[in-house]
C-alpha positions as CSV (number, residue, x, y, z in Angstrom):
1,M,195.2,178.8,-46.0
2,T,198.3,176.5,-46.4
3,R,200.9,176.6,-49.1
4,S,199.3,173.4,-50.6
5,D,195.9,175.1,-50.9
6,P,194.8,174.6,-54.6
7,R,193.3,178.1,-54.6
8,R,196.9,179.4,-54.8
9,R,197.0,178.1,-58.4
10,I,194.2,180.4,-59.5
11,P,195.8,182.7,-62.1
12,R,196.2,186.4,-61.3
13,T,193.9,188.9,-62.9
14,D,196.7,190.7,-64.7
15,H,198.0,187.5,-66.2
16,L,194.6,186.5,-67.4
17,L,193.9,189.9,-69.0
18,A,197.2,189.6,-70.8
19,D,196.2,186.4,-72.5
20,P,195.9,187.2,-76.3
21,E,192.4,185.6,-76.7
22,I,191.1,187.5,-73.6
23,A,192.7,190.7,-74.7
24,T,191.0,190.3,-78.1
25,A,187.6,189.8,-76.4
26,A,188.2,193.0,-74.3
27,R,188.6,195.0,-77.5
28,R,185.3,193.7,-78.7
29,L,183.3,193.6,-75.5
30,G,185.0,196.3,-73.4
31,E,187.5,195.9,-70.7
32,Q,185.0,196.1,-67.8
33,A,182.8,193.4,-69.2
34,V,185.8,191.1,-69.6
35,R,187.0,191.9,-66.1
36,D,183.6,190.9,-64.7
37,V,183.8,187.5,-66.4
38,V,187.4,187.0,-65.1
39,R,186.3,187.9,-61.6
40,D,183.3,185.6,-61.7
41,V,185.3,182.6,-62.9
42,Q,188.0,183.3,-60.3
43,E,185.3,183.3,-57.6
44,S,183.9,180.0,-58.9
45,A,187.4,178.5,-58.6
46,R,187.7,179.8,-55.0
47,R,184.4,178.1,-54.2
48,G,185.7,174.9,-55.7
49,D,183.2,174.9,-58.6
50,V,186.0,175.3,-61.2
51,D,189.4,173.6,-61.1
52,P,192.1,176.3,-60.8
53,D,193.9,174.8,-63.8
54,D,190.8,175.3,-65.9
55,V,190.2,179.0,-65.1
56,L,191.8,180.3,-68.3
57,G,189.9,177.8,-70.5
58,V,186.6,178.6,-68.8
59,I,187.1,182.3,-69.3
60,R,188.0,181.9,-73.0
61,E,185.0,179.6,-73.5
62,T,182.7,182.1,-71.8
63,L,183.9,185.0,-73.9
64,V,183.7,183.2,-77.3
65,G,180.6,184.5,-79.1
66,R,179.4,186.5,-76.1
67,P,177.2,189.4,-77.3
68,V,178.0,193.0,-76.5
69,G,174.4,193.7,-75.3
70,T,172.0,191.7,-73.1
71,G,169.2,191.3,-75.7
72,R,168.8,187.8,-77.0
73,S,167.9,186.8,-80.5
74,V,164.6,184.9,-80.6
75,L,163.0,182.5,-83.1
76,N,159.4,183.7,-83.4
77,A,157.3,180.5,-83.5
78,T,154.1,182.1,-82.4
79,G,152.6,182.7,-85.9
80,V,152.2,186.4,-85.0
81,V,154.0,188.4,-87.7
82,V,154.2,191.8,-86.1
83,H,155.0,190.7,-82.5
84,T,155.3,193.8,-80.3
85,N,157.1,191.9,-77.5
86,L,159.7,190.7,-80.0
87,G,160.4,194.2,-81.4
88,R,157.7,194.2,-84.1
89,A,159.0,193.9,-87.7
90,P,162.3,192.1,-88.3
91,L,164.5,194.1,-90.7
92,S,165.4,192.8,-94.1
93,T,169.0,191.8,-95.0
94,A,169.2,195.0,-97.1
95,A,168.0,197.1,-94.1
96,R,170.5,195.5,-91.8
97,D,173.3,196.1,-94.3
98,A,172.2,199.7,-94.6
99,V,172.3,200.2,-90.8
100,L,175.8,198.8,-90.7
101,D,176.9,201.2,-93.5
102,A,175.4,204.1,-91.6
103,C,177.1,203.3,-88.3
104,G,180.1,205.5,-89.3
105,Y,180.1,209.0,-90.8
106,V,177.4,209.3,-93.3
107,D,175.9,212.1,-95.5
108,V,172.7,212.3,-93.5
109,E,172.6,216.1,-93.7
110,L,175.2,216.8,-96.3
111,D,175.3,217.4,-100.1
112,L,178.6,215.9,-101.1
113,E,178.5,217.5,-104.5
114,S,178.3,221.1,-103.2
115,G,179.8,220.4,-99.8
116,T,176.9,222.3,-98.1
117,R,174.3,221.2,-95.6
118,S,171.2,219.5,-97.0
119,R,167.8,218.5,-95.8
120,R,168.0,215.6,-93.4
121,G,167.3,212.1,-94.8
122,V,166.6,213.3,-98.4
123,A,167.0,209.8,-99.8
124,T,164.5,208.3,-97.3
125,R,162.0,211.0,-98.0
126,E,162.3,210.4,-101.8
127,A,161.8,206.6,-101.2
128,L,158.7,207.3,-99.2
129,L,157.2,209.5,-101.9
130,R,158.0,206.9,-104.6
131,A,156.3,204.3,-102.5
132,C,153.3,206.6,-101.9
133,P,152.9,208.9,-104.9
134,A,149.6,210.3,-103.6
135,A,151.6,212.2,-100.9
136,G,152.9,215.7,-101.6
137,D,155.7,215.4,-99.0
138,A,156.9,213.0,-96.3
139,L,158.5,213.3,-92.9
140,M,159.8,210.5,-90.7
141,V,160.1,210.8,-87.0
142,N,161.1,208.3,-84.3
143,N,157.8,206.5,-83.8
144,G,154.1,206.7,-84.4
145,A,153.3,208.3,-81.1
146,A,155.8,211.1,-81.8
147,A,154.2,211.6,-85.2
148,M,150.8,212.1,-83.5
149,V,152.3,214.5,-80.9
150,L,154.0,216.6,-83.5
151,A,150.9,216.8,-85.7
152,T,148.5,217.7,-82.9
153,T,151.0,220.1,-81.2
154,A,151.7,222.0,-84.5
155,L,148.1,222.1,-85.6
156,A,146.0,222.2,-82.4
157,A,147.9,223.3,-79.3
158,G,145.5,225.3,-77.3
159,R,142.7,224.4,-79.7
160,E,140.3,221.5,-80.2
161,V,141.0,218.1,-81.8
162,V,137.7,216.7,-82.9
163,I,137.5,212.9,-82.7
164,S,134.8,210.2,-82.6
165,R,134.1,208.5,-79.3
166,G,134.3,205.2,-81.1
167,E,138.0,205.9,-81.9
168,L,139.3,206.7,-78.4
169,I,141.7,203.8,-78.5
170,E,143.9,202.3,-75.8
171,I,146.8,200.1,-76.9
172,G,149.3,197.9,-75.0
173,A,150.7,198.8,-71.6
174,G,147.7,201.1,-70.9
175,F,148.8,203.6,-73.5
176,R,145.8,205.8,-74.4
177,L,145.6,208.0,-77.5
178,T,143.5,210.6,-75.5
179,D,146.3,211.1,-72.9
180,L,148.8,211.6,-75.7
181,I,146.8,214.2,-77.4
182,E,146.0,216.1,-74.2
183,S,149.6,216.2,-73.3
184,T,150.2,218.5,-76.3
185,G,148.0,221.2,-74.8
186,A,145.2,220.5,-77.3
187,R,141.6,220.0,-76.1
188,L,139.7,216.9,-77.1
189,R,136.3,217.4,-78.6
190,E,134.5,214.1,-78.6
191,V,131.7,213.6,-81.0
192,G,129.1,210.9,-81.6
193,T,128.8,207.7,-79.5
194,T,130.8,204.6,-79.1
195,N,129.0,202.7,-81.9
196,R,127.6,205.5,-84.1
197,T,129.1,208.8,-85.2
198,H,127.6,210.8,-88.1
199,L,129.0,213.5,-90.3
200,R,126.6,215.9,-88.7
201,D,128.3,215.4,-85.4
202,Y,131.6,216.7,-86.8
203,A,129.7,219.5,-88.5
204,V,128.3,220.8,-85.2
205,A,131.8,220.7,-83.6
206,L,133.3,222.6,-86.5
207,A,130.6,225.2,-86.4
208,D,130.8,226.1,-82.7
209,G,134.4,225.3,-81.7
210,D,137.9,226.5,-82.1
211,V,139.1,223.5,-84.0
212,G,142.7,222.9,-84.9
213,C,142.2,219.6,-86.7
214,V,139.8,216.7,-87.2
215,L,141.3,213.3,-86.3
216,K,140.1,210.1,-87.9
217,V,141.6,207.1,-86.1
218,H,141.6,203.5,-87.4
219,P,140.7,201.2,-84.5
220,S,143.4,198.7,-85.4
221,N,143.2,196.5,-82.4
222,Y,139.5,196.0,-82.0
223,R,136.3,196.0,-84.0
224,V,132.9,197.5,-83.3
225,S,130.1,195.6,-85.0
226,G,126.3,195.5,-85.1
227,F,124.4,198.8,-85.0
228,T,127.2,201.1,-86.1
229,A,127.9,204.1,-88.2
230,E,130.9,206.3,-89.0
231,A,131.8,209.1,-91.3
232,T,134.2,208.1,-94.0
233,I,137.4,210.0,-94.9
234,A,135.9,211.2,-98.1
235,E,132.9,212.6,-96.3
236,L,135.0,214.2,-93.7
237,A,137.4,215.6,-96.3
238,E,134.6,217.6,-98.0
239,L,133.4,219.0,-94.7
240,T,136.9,219.9,-93.3
241,A,138.0,221.5,-96.6
242,S,135.0,223.7,-96.6
243,Q,136.0,224.9,-93.1
244,G,139.7,225.1,-93.8
245,V,140.5,222.6,-91.1
246,P,143.1,219.9,-91.6
247,L,141.9,216.3,-91.7
248,I,144.4,213.8,-90.1
249,A,144.0,210.1,-90.7
250,D,145.9,207.9,-88.1
251,L,146.2,204.5,-89.8
252,G,148.7,202.9,-87.4
253,S,149.6,199.8,-89.3
254,G,151.9,201.4,-91.9
255,L,150.3,199.9,-95.1
256,L,151.2,202.3,-97.9
257,V,149.2,200.6,-100.7
258,P,146.2,198.2,-100.6
259,D,146.9,194.6,-99.8
260,A,144.3,192.1,-101.2
261,S,145.0,189.7,-98.4
262,L,144.0,192.4,-95.9
263,P,140.9,194.0,-97.6
264,D,139.7,195.9,-94.5
265,E,143.1,197.3,-93.6
266,P,143.4,201.0,-94.5
267,D,146.4,202.2,-96.5
268,A,148.0,205.6,-96.9
269,S,147.5,205.9,-100.6
270,S,143.8,205.3,-100.4
271,A,143.4,207.6,-97.4
272,L,145.2,210.5,-99.2
273,A,143.2,209.8,-102.4
274,A,140.0,210.0,-100.4
275,G,141.0,213.5,-99.2
276,A,143.0,213.2,-96.0
277,D,145.4,216.1,-95.6
278,L,147.8,214.1,-93.5
279,V,148.3,210.4,-92.8
280,I,150.2,209.0,-89.8
281,A,151.5,205.5,-89.9
282,S,154.1,203.3,-88.1
283,G,157.3,202.1,-89.8
284,D,157.8,198.9,-88.0
285,K,154.5,197.2,-88.6
286,L,153.1,196.2,-92.0
287,L,155.6,198.5,-93.7
288,G,158.3,196.1,-92.4
289,G,160.9,198.6,-91.5
290,P,162.5,200.2,-88.4
291,Q,160.6,201.9,-85.6
292,A,159.4,205.1,-87.0
293,G,156.5,207.5,-87.4
294,I,155.6,208.3,-91.0
295,L,153.8,211.5,-91.9
296,L,152.5,211.7,-95.5
297,G,150.3,214.3,-97.1
298,D,149.9,217.9,-98.2
299,A,153.3,219.5,-98.9
300,D,152.5,222.7,-97.1
301,L,151.2,220.9,-94.1
302,V,154.2,218.5,-93.9
303,G,156.5,221.4,-94.3
304,R,154.8,223.2,-91.5
305,L,155.3,220.2,-89.2
306,S,158.9,219.8,-90.2
307,K,159.7,223.4,-89.2
308,H,158.0,223.1,-85.8
309,P,160.5,223.2,-82.9
310,L,159.2,219.8,-81.7
311,A,160.3,218.2,-85.0
312,R,163.9,218.4,-83.7
313,A,163.1,216.5,-80.6
314,V,161.4,213.6,-82.4
315,R,163.5,213.4,-85.5
316,A,164.7,210.0,-86.7
317,D,168.4,209.1,-86.3
318,K,170.7,208.1,-89.2
319,L,170.3,204.4,-88.6
320,A,166.5,204.4,-88.8
321,L,166.6,206.6,-91.9
322,A,169.0,204.2,-93.6
323,A,167.0,201.1,-92.6
324,M,163.8,202.7,-93.8
325,E,165.2,203.7,-97.2
326,A,166.6,200.1,-97.7
327,T,163.2,198.6,-96.7
328,L,161.4,200.7,-99.3
329,V,163.8,200.3,-102.2
330,G,165.2,196.8,-101.5
331,P,163.6,193.3,-101.7
332,L,160.4,192.5,-99.9
333,P,160.9,192.7,-96.1
334,P,160.3,189.7,-93.9
335,V,156.9,190.9,-92.7
336,T,155.5,190.9,-96.3
337,E,157.0,187.4,-97.0
338,Y,155.5,186.0,-93.7
339,L,152.1,187.5,-94.3
340,H,151.9,185.9,-97.8
341,A,153.7,182.6,-96.9
342,D,152.5,179.7,-99.0
343,N,150.3,177.4,-96.9
344,G,151.4,174.2,-98.6
345,R,155.1,175.0,-98.0
346,L,154.4,175.9,-94.4
347,R,152.9,172.4,-93.9
348,Q,155.8,170.7,-95.6
349,R,158.3,172.5,-93.4
350,A,156.3,171.8,-90.2
351,E,156.0,168.1,-91.1
352,A,159.7,167.8,-91.8
353,V,160.6,169.2,-88.4
354,A,157.9,167.2,-86.7
355,A,159.2,164.0,-88.2
356,K,162.7,164.6,-86.8
357,V,161.3,165.0,-83.2
358,G,158.4,162.6,-83.3
359,A,155.6,165.2,-83.0
360,D,152.3,165.8,-84.7
361,V,151.4,168.7,-87.0
362,V,148.0,170.5,-86.5
363,P,146.2,173.4,-88.3
364,H,147.0,176.7,-86.8
365,D,146.0,180.3,-87.7
366,G,148.6,182.9,-87.4
367,R,147.9,186.6,-86.9
368,V,149.1,189.9,-88.3
369,G,149.8,191.4,-84.8
370,G,150.9,194.9,-83.9
371,G,147.3,196.0,-83.9
372,G,146.9,195.3,-87.6
373,A,143.9,193.5,-89.2
374,P,142.3,192.3,-85.9
375,G,140.5,189.0,-86.3
376,V,142.0,188.2,-89.7
377,P,143.4,184.6,-89.6
378,L,146.5,183.6,-91.4
379,P,145.9,179.9,-92.1
380,G,148.9,177.7,-91.4
381,W,150.3,174.8,-89.4
382,A,152.0,174.2,-86.1
383,I,154.0,171.4,-84.5
384,A,152.1,170.3,-81.4
385,L,154.2,169.7,-78.3
386,P,153.5,169.2,-74.6
387,E,152.7,172.5,-72.9
388,Q,155.8,172.1,-70.6
389,A,158.0,172.4,-73.7
390,A,157.2,176.1,-74.0
391,K,159.5,177.2,-71.2
392,A,162.3,174.9,-72.2
393,L,162.1,176.5,-75.7
394,R,162.2,180.0,-74.3
395,V,165.2,179.5,-72.1
396,G,167.1,177.3,-74.6
397,S,169.8,178.3,-77.1
398,P,168.5,179.6,-79.4
399,A,165.5,181.0,-77.6
400,V,162.3,180.0,-79.3
401,L,159.0,181.6,-78.5
402,A,156.0,179.4,-79.2
403,R,152.3,179.8,-78.5
404,V,150.6,178.0,-75.6
405,H,147.0,177.2,-76.3
406,D,144.5,174.6,-75.0
407,G,147.2,172.7,-73.1
408,L,149.6,172.5,-76.0
409,C,152.8,174.2,-77.0
410,L,152.3,175.2,-80.7
411,V,155.4,175.8,-82.8
412,D,154.4,177.8,-86.0
413,L,157.1,178.2,-88.6
414,R,155.5,181.1,-90.5
415,C,157.9,183.7,-89.1
416,I,161.0,181.5,-89.0
417,P,163.3,181.7,-92.0
418,E,163.5,178.4,-93.8
419,T,167.3,178.4,-93.4
420,N,166.7,178.0,-89.6
421,D,164.5,174.9,-89.8
422,E,167.4,172.6,-88.8
423,I,168.3,174.9,-85.9
424,L,164.6,174.9,-84.8
425,A,164.5,171.1,-85.0
426,E,167.5,170.8,-82.7
427,A,166.0,173.3,-80.3
428,V,162.7,171.4,-80.2
429,A,164.5,168.1,-79.7
430,H,166.4,169.6,-76.8
431,A,163.2,171.0,-75.2
432,L,161.5,167.7,-75.4
433,G,164.5,166.0,-73.8
434,V,164.2,168.5,-70.9
435,V,160.5,167.8,-70.6
436,R,161.2,164.0,-70.4
437,V,163.9,164.4,-67.8
438,S,161.8,166.7,-65.6
439,G,158.9,164.4,-66.0
440,A,161.0,161.4,-64.9
441,T,162.4,163.2,-61.9
442,G,159.3,165.2,-60.9
């Protein structure tokens, strides 16, 4: 390397780190993350990809707006409201604000009036009981699977859990309810058949077994039709009460009260009114809150679960508790708004974006998602693009996830806030430009 080598002009690391803008970024992102960016840009300069005189500017530009984490925000243009791969329910503005407020010290287990320790998440518990008055008590844990583990461990470890063969569900990623229950030390007692289970099947199991609880599971991600039969919660409640055995209803979706637009979707209030002793539901599906497992029901039963040693291992953290309370007491969460979006307005928005990019609008049915209301369409509209646009949208900025179907890339605005329509239009225009360029050079 000679003295005239341009690489000698690459700024030293200590000089770069001392730059006020870079130092500010280090306080926000962490020193190691900034050092990694500095090193990468210096290496680019040594390879000749960056002019040595531009190193400082490139580093500054790279660090501006750089997120602390690696997760990317995504515009959900699939029409699926509760999209598991996108983190299920998006939080409301109120819930986000509540999470931010709870990031510091917060009275999660403290009575400020007396200065003594209090029950964890009192405000969230009270919000749940106001939202579901049929419940005698409420407990929130970190997810739905944890709620099931806690309930079956506390009530049936070493004993039998009676469940219909038609309700032995498997959800995404090969997760099976049966495996979860058996991991608690409980024994599964399957009754009935896949398509038909009668009350008498449960009665036989209760009569000759050591039963810890009866479990009624809503098959939220599939339907069995045709020659079918099942025992209702009301029928089971009468039977289990006579035997002194708790009846648990696992609803999954998190609907607390009936929704006329989802007439076949079970809700916690109705299940408790029908006689269920305990209801289990998810917080980040139709409820529209953070990831959580919600247990609602008989006060003595919920109290028993809350005192079990496992409750400590699965308890919800302060951020989830704050987000759940704000979801319940604040304005309607995005999930509720998206489920009940006005069809006419969806069409107007789709046509406005389509007009800007020279595309067509076609009818498109959205879905509830997250295992809720399987087969129930949510009539709407989508912007029809070439299939190749899907990848360009996904890897663009912002990232946009559309639906690929029948050779088309379908952009559904149902789950996109109206304030983002202009951003979406720019993203679609950019993706179409990428498709045209790749088509011309392919």
